[in-house]
N, C-alpha and C positions, 0 to 999 in steps of 0.2 A: 599476557599474550598480546602479540602485535596485531594491529588492525589496519584495514585499508578501506577506502571508499570504493564501492563497486561502480564501475563505469557502465551505467545503464544504457548508454547509446551504443556501446560496442559489444558488451558481454551478454546481451539479453534480447529476447523477443517479448513484446508487450501486447497485452490484450486488456480491454476494459469492458465493463458491462453495458455501457451506453454512452452516448454523446448528446449533449443538449440539442434538441431539435434535429438530430442527425447531422449537425454542422461540424464535421471533422476539420474543415479548413480553419474555423475560428476557435473551436473548443476541443480539438482532438487529442488523442493520447500522445502524439508527438511532443506536445507542450510539457509533458511530465519530464522529458529528457533534455530540454534545451537549457536548463540551468538558469532561466530568467524568471524574475519575480513579476514581470508584467504580462506574462502569458499563462494560461492554465488549461487543465483538463476540467471540463464541467460535465457532470453526468446529467442525463435526462431525469425527470421525476420518477419516483417510485423506489421502493426498497425491496431487497437489498441491492447495493451497488458494489462493484469490486474493481480492483486493479490486479491483473495476473502477470507475473514476470517469469518467463522461462529462461533459465540460465544455461550458458554453454558448459559451465562446470559447477558441480555441487559446492555449496558454501555453508558455513555456520554463521548465521546472522547474530551480530552483537548489538546493533542499534538501528533505529530508523529515525530519519529527520524528515519531517513533513511540515509544509506550510499550507494551511487551509485558509479559505476566505471566511472571515467572521460572519456568522449567520448561516454558513453553508458547511459547517464542520460536522463531526460525528460525536456521538455521546460516549462511546467506549470503543477501543480498538483491541482486538484479540489477535495474537500471533498463533496461528493454528494450522493443522493439517486436515481438519474436518470442518465443514461449514457449520457454524452455529447461528442461531438467530436470537434476537432479543436486543436490548439496549446496549450494544457494544459494536466495536469494529474488530475485525478478525484478520490477523496475518496468518495465512496458512502456508504449509510447505509439504512437499512430497518428493520422494526419490523418483528417478525416471521410471523404474519398474513397479512403483506402488500403484494400487488401485485408487486410493482416495487420499484425502488430506488429513492431517493430524494437527491438533492444536499445540502450539508451542508456548504461548503466553498471551497476556492481555495488558493493555495500557489505556489510559484515559486522557484524551487530548482536551485542551481548553478551547473554547469557541473564540479564538482570536486570530488576527492577521499577523502572525509571527512564526518563524521557524521554531518548531518544538522537537526536542530530541528525547527519544525513549530508549533507555539503555537496559540491558539485562532482561530483555523480553523473551529470549530463547533460553529458558531456565534449564532445559535438559541438554543444551548444546547440540541439538539435532542438526544433521547435515541435510540440506534440501537442494534439489535442482529445479524445483518449481515453487514459487512463492505466490501467495494470493493475499491481498489486503481486502478484507470484506467489511463493508459498511452497512450493517443491518438497519441502522436508523440514523437519521440526520437531524441536526438542529433546525434545518429548513422545513417549513410546513409541508412542502411538496416532496421531500425526501431527496433533494438534489445535493450533490457533493461537489465542491470546488477545491481542487488541489493545484497550487502554484509550483511547488517544488517537492521532489521526493529524492532522498538519498538513502542508500542502504550501506551500513558499515558492517563489514564481515571480518572474520578471523583471517589473518595472513597465513599463508602456508609456510 
């Protein structure tokens, strides 16, 4: 099946759980969309943290590409439609008319400063119009998450 990279700056509305010290000018969600490796979204301390992506059109996610800052990464990532807790990160999804999120799959990032690609995380090939990446726990002592780049690969129509 053909795939394409989702244009997050055009096709989506973005929401995050928190921003470090409330400083959106320096660490805000907009830096997830700029495609640069020298800017980042940095959460405030505490767990869980999340990135929520509302899409203009429903998609079937095929892969995620994420670049964390080493020391501020996550222990596990889960691709889900329902919020889970524990030592994992969760990517959630739901349809526009759905009440809650449902889990689609899990993946386990390394605590490194490099782009990591996670394929085949949507095992059921579910279609979602809202995605949420949940970070229940961080490798940072204070629970902060730092993400430099985020790409979502979806099935082409």
